[in-house]
C-alpha positions, 0 to 999 in steps of 0.5 A, a space after each residue: 143327550 147330557 154328554 152333548 149339552 154339557 150336563 153330564 160326561 161322555 159315556 159308552 152309551 153316547 158314543 156307542 149309540 151314534 155308532 150303532 145308529 150310523 149317525 155323526 152327532 147328537 144333533 142328528 140323534 135328535 132328528 133321528 128320534 123325532 122323525 117318523 115313523 118311530 117303529 118297533 124296529 128303532 126302539 129295538 135297536 135302542 134297547 140292544 145298545 143300552 143293554 150292551 153298553 150297560 154290560 160294558 159298565 156304563 153307568 148311564 145305561 145301567 140307570 136307564 135300565 133300572 128306571 125301566 125296570 121300575 116302570 115295567 113293574 109299575 105297569 104290570 102291577 097296575 094291570 094285576 091290581 085292576 084285574 084282581 090277580 094279586 093273589 091268584 096264580 097267573 101267566 105273564 109273557 115278556 115281549 120285546 127285545 129289551 127282555 133279552 137284557 138278562 142281567 140289567 132288565 129281565 132278571 131284576 124285573 122278574 125278581 121284583 114281580 115274584 117278590 110281589 106276586 109269588 104265584 106269577 108265572 113267567 112263561 115264554 112266547 109261544 104265539 104271536 101277540 095278535 093271536 092272543 088278542 083275537 082269542 080274547 076278542 072272540 071269548 068276549 063276543 061269546 060271553 056277550 052272546 051267551 047273555 044276548 041273542 046274537 045273529 052272526 049273519 047280521 051286523 052285531 052291535 055291542 055296547 
């Protein structure tokens, strides 16, 4: 967008993103970005383009990935701090197409996380994320029911 509005020069990204999305102008890109629904597939397409142009040496793409690496680190750190895992061994699974961007995203993020949390284990995704959410929900229900009398044949109210 900076190339389009004059705040920056034309980059590989500004050209490639239009080609990859099969649109003709930055004006159409704005319309594309604000149209709904904004799905995972659309975000994935952007991540792949930014990664590819970073690998071509595009400085804007590299900066975007550096900023996103920092944001991902901050997000993980916030969760680790909230759960009190900082000094414990724990697993982390990377999910999303941006993690296919080894050189400019996954590797730097992994290094930052391992530097901050030496006992972290980056493990591959082996099941769908929803399976983990269901497992966690069931575990919470079991914990709740261990402390209360639960009847699974009538509706449960959990407060």
